[in-house]
N, C-alpha and C positions, 0 to 999 in steps of 0.2 A: 597655279603661279602666287607668290607672297603678296600680300598687301605693300602698296608704295609707303616709302617714308614721305610723309608730308610737310611743306615749306614750314620754316619758325624762323623769324627775322633774328634770331640768336645767331644762326649761322651767320650772318653779316656784322656782327657788334666787334668792334673797336675797341682795344683797351685806350688809357687815357694817354699812355707812353707813344701807343701806336697814332693816333691822333694829332698829338705834338709833331711828331716825325712826318706826317702828311701835309702840316702846314709848312714845313721846311721845305718837303719835296714840291709841293705847289709853288712856291717862290722858285724855284729853281727851273721849274719847267716855264715860269712865264719870262725868265732870263734868257731862257735857250730860244724860243719861240721870237722874242724879242731880236734876238743875234741871228737868226735861222739863216735872213736873207745872205749874210757874209759868211757864214759857216758853209752854205751849201753854194754859194756864189752863184744865186738865182736873183730875179727881180722882184718875189714875194715872200712873205714868211710863212715856213712851212709847220707840218706838225712836229711834236716832239718825238715820234715815233711812226713808222712807217710813212718818211717823207717823201717817197718817191712813188709817184702815181704812174703806172704802166697804161692804164686806160679808165675810164668811167663809162658804163655800158646800160642798157635797158634788157630787161630780162622779165620773165615769168616764173610764177611758183604755182605748179599746177599738183592739184591736192588728190593723193592716190583714193580713186573709188573704192578702194577695198579696205577703208582705214578701220581700224579695231572699234567697236561701238565706243568704248570709253573716251577715245580722242576726238570722235566729232565732233562734240560742242565746240572747241576751240577753233574750228574751222567751218565756217557758215558759207563759203564761196568755192568754186570750182577752180579757181584761179585768182592770183593776186598779182598785180603789176609789182616789179621790182628794180632798185636803182644800185648797181653793182660798183664796185670798185677794185681794181686788181693794183698791189702795190707791193714794196720792198720793206722790210723790218728795220730796214737801217735809220738811225736819227739823220743821217747826213745824205743828201743827193749827191751819188757819185757818177759820173760820167764815164763808165768804164765799159768795156765789150763784156765781161762776165759780172754779174752780182753775186752774193752770196745766194744762197738759195732758201732763204727765210722770207716766204711770201705770205701775202695777205690778202684773203677773198670776202672784204666786206658786203654785206648785203642788208638792203634798206626795203621792209616790206610795207606796202601801201595798201590802205582800201579803196573803195569806189571814189572816195571824193578827194583823195589825194593825201590825206593824212597818215601819218605813220603810225603802222601797228607796233613793228617791231626793229632795231637793229640788231645784227650778228656780224661782227668782226670775228671771222674764222681766220686759221693760218694753218699751213702745213706740217705743222708739227705737233701732235696730240698732248703734250706735257708741256708742263712751266718748270724751269729749274727751282724755285724755290716755293716753300709752304710759309717760312716766317715772315709775317708781314713787315716787322721791322727790319730784318735782314735786306729785303726789297727795297725799302724805302731808301734804306742809308745806300745799297748799292744804286740805285736809279738818281739819287740826289747826286752820288759823286761822279757819275756818268754826265750828268748835266754841268756839274762843275768845271770837269776836264774840258769838255767842248766849248764852255764860255771863257773860262781862264786859263785854259791850257796846261803847260808845265808844273806849273806849283801845285796843282792838284794830282799830280802823278799817283804818288806815293799814297794818298788817302784812297786813291780808285783801288789801287794792287792790294791794299788791305782788306777792302771790300769784297775783291773777286775772290780773295783767300778762301774768304768765309762761305763763299758759294759752293766751293769744290766739292766738299761732301756732301751736298744734296745732288750732286749728278751721278753718283756710285748707286742707283738704285738699277733693279733688274731691267724695269720699264725704259727709264730713263737711255741706259746704255743700249739696249736693243733697238730703239729708236733712232738714236744717234747713230749707229752702225746702218741705219737702212736709209737715213737721209744721205749719209756720204755716198752709199752705194748711188744714189737716184739723183746726186747733185748738178747733172749735166741734163736732166729732163726736164722736157718741156713744161712751162706754166700749168698749162691746164689737164697736165697728166696726173697731178697730184690729188691725193684726198687732202680735204679741207675741215678743220675740227673747232670746235668751241672752244676747245682746252678746259675752262672752266664750266660749272654747272649754271644752268638758266631755269627759271621758272616755266612751270606749263599748266597753268591754273595753279592749284595745290601742288602738282606733283614736281619733281625736281628732275631735270633730265641732262645729257650731254648730246652734241649734235654733231653728225659726222655727213660731209659731203663727199659721195663717191662718182667718180666719172663713168659714163658708160661705156664709152669708147675711147681710152685714153692714148695718144697719141706721143709716146714717150720722146721719139728722135725729130719731131716736127720742128723746122728753123734752126735747123743746129749752127748753121753757119749764120746766124743773124742774134743781134742782142734780143733781150726779153720782149722789150715793146716793141720791136719791128715782127719779132715771131708771132705775137698776139694780134697785130694789126693784119699781118699777112693772113692768119688763121680766119679771121672774121670775114675777111674779103670774098671766100669761096666755101666756108665751113659752119655748122650751127655745133653748139653743144648743148649737151644734156647730162646732167647728174643725178643721181638719186639722194634724196635728204631722208637720213636715219636719223634715229635717237632712241638714247638708251634711256631707262628710267632708274632712279634710285629705289632700291628695294631693301638694302641693307649697307649701312654706314661703313662697315668693315671691308666690304667688297666693292661698295662705289662711294667713296669718301668724298665730301663736299670741299674740306681745307686740306686735301693732301693732292696737288696738282700736280705733285712728280710721279704720280702712280697711276696706271689705266684702271677704269671700272673694268671688271669681271663679273660672270653669272649674271649679266643682264643682257638679253639678245636684243638685237638692232630691230627696229620696227620702222618700217618706211611709212612715212608720211604723205611723200608725194615727191617729185622732179622740179629741178631748177632748168630752165630751156633759155638759152640764149641763142637770137636768129644771127643770120648774116646779114654784115653791115650794122650790128648793133651798137656799135662804139660810137658815142658822143662827142661832138666839139670840145676841144680843150678851151674851157671859159673858166674866167675867174669865180663864177657861182659853182661851177662843178668841184672846182679845187678846195674851196670853201665848205663844201659838204661834210656834215659829222655824221658819224655811226656810233654816236654814245649810245651804247645799249641801254642806258638807265632813262632815254628819251623814248624808251619802247612803253606800251601799255603795261600796267602794273602786273599784269597776269603773264607776262613774258619777260619780265626783268631779271638779271644775273642773281645770281646765289652764290655767297661766299665771301670771305674778308678780302681777299687777293680781286676778287672782281669787285668790290664795293669801291677800292680806292680810285677804279676806272670812271667813278661817275665825278669824281671833285677833278682827276687828273683833264678829262675830255674837257670838263667845261673852263678850264683855265686854259686848255691850248687852244679852244675854238675864240673864246672870247679875246685871248691875246692876238691871235691871228687876224681876226677881224678889225681889231683896232690898228695894228701895224698895218696893214692890205689897203685901209682906208686912208692912212698917212702916204702910203707908197704909191696909191693908184687915185686918191680922191674918190672913191666909191664905198 
């Protein structure tokens, strides 16, 4: 087994142009969140992405007793408490029977005192369509402007979308897109979930995969996603293997090329996520305001990479604006 490539902060560094575009993008995020209750026709400010919450649940992370020796120092307990949020990636909350199958499975890992060890926002598609930070920021800003300013920003949005198209034509991206289309009607909990970008595990750099043990693809076919999830946990438990890949070679496991899958790095099982029956928590303002910013994790578990670095500022702007608006709306 080759030696792992070790973490270096240079993987995260943005250019001056990218920093300027990020400043513009943060303003567009704030504007979106301020208008989000109107955009989604709800009585609270929503997130700037993954706006729709299907459920917030409690769970546990059980460590693999046969964990490789090199990984054992990172997990000093046999189990950890989890708070989990199921969501849809759309910026707008839509009251439709069927949502697009772009799902989020966000995990907050806590220690014995209740402090956060790590946040992992996982999604059911393993790749990200863009490697260029500048292109992504311009596109994301255009999308926010479109939702807040409507038709006068349609042409700029179309221009930015056309710039993204070439990035979609990689073998990995096309293969996974075709796979997702075939699974579009499957039950939320039957999907694998992925970290997309890389994360630190101490000085190692890893990707994460959540693989359900007993996927029930056809559960709740006649229900919408939220109803199906609620029905499932009335009588079922959920268990998924937590697998990681370690970066050994930047060509085979690139950090800043998110539209390519990692290869030649075996999956290692580090544990299991377990969610019991009746684990869904009540829908409260506190649960809706939960933040799963991966940069709120302990340093040794934080994200790696330029696109990942953008999340830090984006999450902060989103949660700060949401809390401000919801305090005004509800006096809390």
